[in-house]
N, C-alpha and C positions, 0 to 999 in steps of 0.2 A: 751725319756715317752711323757713330757707335751709338745710338737710340734703334735706328732700321738694324745693326748688327746684331743689338740685344734682341729687342722686338721679336725677331727674325728664329735667333736660338732660344726665350722662351713660350715660342708656338710648335717649335719640335716637338716638344715633353709632351705635351695633349696629345701630340699627331703620331708619337712612336707608341702609344701602350695604346692605338685603336688601333696602331697597326698590326703590333702582338698581338695583342683581340682577334683581328680577323683573319692572322698567318693562320695559330692553331685550333684556331676553328675551321678555316679553312681546307686544311692535308688532314681532316678529323670525315672529312662528310664522304668522300670517300664510303663505301661497304665495307665492314667487314675490319680489320687492323692484323697488324703485322705481324701476330699469330696466326688467323688464315691466309697471306701471303705465303706463311711457312710453313704452314699445313698441303699449302694449294703445290708449292714446290715438292714436299716431302711424297705426295700421290704421282704426281713424273714419273716418279723415278720406283716407285712399287710400293713404298713405305707408305706407312701411318701408326694416325695415334686416338689416342680416345678422350672421350669427348673429359675429362679426370683430370685427365693431360693437356690438354689445350684449357684449361679455369687456368692449373697450376701454372700454368709457362705464361699464364695474361694476369694470373698474385705478382709473380716473380718479374715483371716487370710493369706492374703498380699498371696495366690496361686495363681492372676492375673498380677502380676507381672515375667520382666521379668528373667533367672536366675539368668542372670548375676548377678542384680538389690537381689535378697536371696539371692545370695553368701554372694556379699559377708558385707548386709545383718548382715550375719551368722556370718561370718566368724568376723568379726571386731568388734562384740558385745563379742566371743570368746576373741579376744588377748586385748582388750581396756579392758573391764569390767567386766573375767569372768561369761561373758553369754552366756548361753549354748543353749537360745529359750524359745521356751513353747512348750509341749508336748501339740497336738492338742488332741489327744488319752482323754490323764489323762486329761489337761484344767488344766497344772503344771508346774513348772520351770524345765525342764532338769537338771538340776545341783541337786535339791532338792533331786528330783529319782535317781538319782544316789548313789552319795555321799551317801545316807538311807541306799540304798542295798551294793554299794564297799566295809563296812568295814563286814562283818559276810560273805562277795566271798572273804575278806581276808584272812580272819583266816582259811577257809573248805581251800584252796586254796591254804595256806604253812604249814597244819602240812600238810595234800597230801604228796606234795611236800620233808619235812621232810620224810615224815615216808618209802614214795619212793626210795630219797635214803641211811636212816640208814639201809632196805631192800637190797635193789640192788647192793653197794656197798660190802661190809660183803659175804657176800652171791654167788657174779661175783665171785672175791679175790683166796675162796673156792676150789667154780667148777674148775679157772686154777688152783692152785697151787695142787687139789686133782683125776686132768680129769679122764675122764672114772674111776671114782670106785662109788659106791652106792648111796654116795647119789651127784653127779655130776651128775645120770640120773636121781634122784629125782628132783632133779631142776632143769632137762632142761625139765621133763613132765610138771612139778610146771607149768613152762616159759609160755608149751610153751600153758596149759592152762587161765591163764590167759592176754593174749594176745589176744585166742581166742573166751574168753567168751562175751560178749558183754559190759559195764558198768551197763546201764539201765535191760541187764535184772538180775546181779549178784544185784542190789540193789533190784529189785521185789521179786529175793532169802530173800536176809537181811528181807526186811520187812515183809512177809510173816512168815519166825522165826522167829523173833521180837514181833508176834502180838496172831503167836500159842503158842507159845514155851517160854516166859516168860511175857507175856499177859497187853504193854504198847504199844504205841504208837508212829512209826514208822516216823508215812509223819509228812512236818515239822524240824522246830530245835528246836521247847520247844509242849508240852501239853498244847489241847484247853484251860484247865480253868490257862495255863503261859501263853498263846501267849502276852495277855493283862498287865499284874500285871505289876506293877514298878518293875525298879528291886533288887535284893535282892538277900544272899546268896542262896535261895531257887529256884530262878530263871534260878541261874545259872548253881547249879546243872542238872536241867531241861534240860537244854542244852547244859553239859557233856550228857548226859543219852540220846542226841539221835543224839550228832556231830559224836560218833562213827560209824558209818554207812556209812558216805556220806567220810568221811575221808579215809572210807578201801578203799570204792566201787571208789575211787576214782584213787587208790595210789596205786593200782594189776594191772591192765592194765599199767599203769606207771613201778614198781618198776617189771614188768614180761617183760616188753620190753626192758629199764637198766641192768638187770644183761643180757638179756644174750651178750650186748656190753660191757658191763666189763669184762665177760669171755674171748671174743675173743678179746679183745685190751692185756691183760694179756697175753694169751699164745701166745698174737704176739710177748710183752714184755721180757717173760722169756724165749722166747728161743735166745735172742742179745748177743751180744759178752758179752757186763757190766754188765752180769747179772754174768755168769762163770765165769768172775774177780772180783766181790762180790764174792762171795764163796771160790773162791782162797785166799782171802783176811782174811779165818777166820769167815767170821763174820757171825749168827748166822739169820736160814731163815725167821724168824720172821722181822731180822732187813734190808734185805735185798731186801726186796717182797714191805714193804711199807716205805720203803726210798725210794729206783731209779722203779719200772718199776709199782709201784702204783699211784703215780703221771703222772707220764706218759698219763696211762690207763686215767685219768680220766679229761684227758681232751672237748671227749667227750661232761661233766659231762654240765662242761664250756662253748665247745660250745653253749651247749639248751637254757642259759641262754636267748639268744634274741625271745624265745616264749617260753616261761617257764613262763618270766615276765608277757608280755598279759592274759599265760591261770591262774593265780594268780584274772584278777579282768575279763574277761569270763567266767571260774570253766567250767562246760561240760552242751552243755545245754539239752539234753534230758535226765540224771540224773539227776539233778535239781527241769526239769518239773515235771518226777516221781513219783522222796523222795519230791514235792511243797517246795522245796528251796525258801524263800525271797534273792534271788540272784540277778546278775544283765544278767542270762544265759534268763529265765524267761520273763525279759522285752524288754530289744534286742529283742528272740520272732518277740511278741506281735506289739511291735516300728514296723521291715519287715511287716507284714500282716495284719495290718491298714494300716501301706503307713505314717506311723507319721516320717517326715523326720527331722527334728528337735532330736530330741532323738533319732533316728536308725545313724542322722551324729553324733552326739556326740558320744554315745554311742565309735561306728566304728575310730571316732578320738582316743581317748581316748587310744583305744588300741594300735591303730598308736603310739602314744606317748611312750608308751610301749616297745613297740614294736623295736622301734630309739633310745628306755636307754638299753630296754636292750641286744643290740647286740653290743652298748657299752660298755655295764662292764662282757662282753662275749670276744672282744676282749683283751682291760685293764686282765681278771682273767688271759687269755692261753702267754701273755706276762711274767705275775711276775709271774708262774708257768711254762712256759717251756722258756730256754734261745733260744731253735732256735728261734725258732716261735719271739724272744726278739733282735734273730743278726740275724735277716734273710735282 
């Protein structure tokens, strides 16, 4: 077990190097650079700059240097100093912009993930143990609706309901009068009043999908001989179901930690834009649109690190919960 973890950690080092190189190349593939996007933005307002001014601007940002030099400066500052560079668009350190928003993103995404599991696991188990019952059909219909309705559309519906019937501001995470107020209990309660909308929106689609996965896995496990043997030994239904089949059926939940962990950081970009959430998703979208390479590159690199960490956690959890994997 220990050697397995050490080996996976060692393999993650060259993986991260390759990911960082690929990330830096990909964000520079679109034609032009930040200065090109900046000039286009100026032209839309009727202003312009000369070619000499554009060249000086590129030199000030270091965009006139070879790509390999830019990459080395970027990655060496990250590794040795934890410096992700300066955002060309915001004119602020990338680290300051990212860490300010990651806390709120983590809070929303973690609550959504917990709510997803709370909904999906018990309903999936119930639907499997009561197959073809009335509630099984009801949960099946709700599951398909949850998967079919886009998150941003559900967000718009909840925003309309909140404004029309409950008369409160549902965009963002704080009311306008509380947005810049100092931390207090009143601001905390205002946050909770706005937090339920993004949490419910993000949890709906995930719960609908995992519910179907849990039901299918449970149906497969309930028909196996070890379950019949447990019943033959006189064990009750609740003990049999939750002690044996559920443990095996939970494997897909553990295996999705690899992508669930980076999703906690990125969040749902479209939903965040619709709800005007101060999370990391809209920040990444703006960086990509404006070709802010240090912001986009730093964000994608952080997501890649969390993907590798999440994959490692998935492997560890699966080896702990499933003896078949541990002894393979």
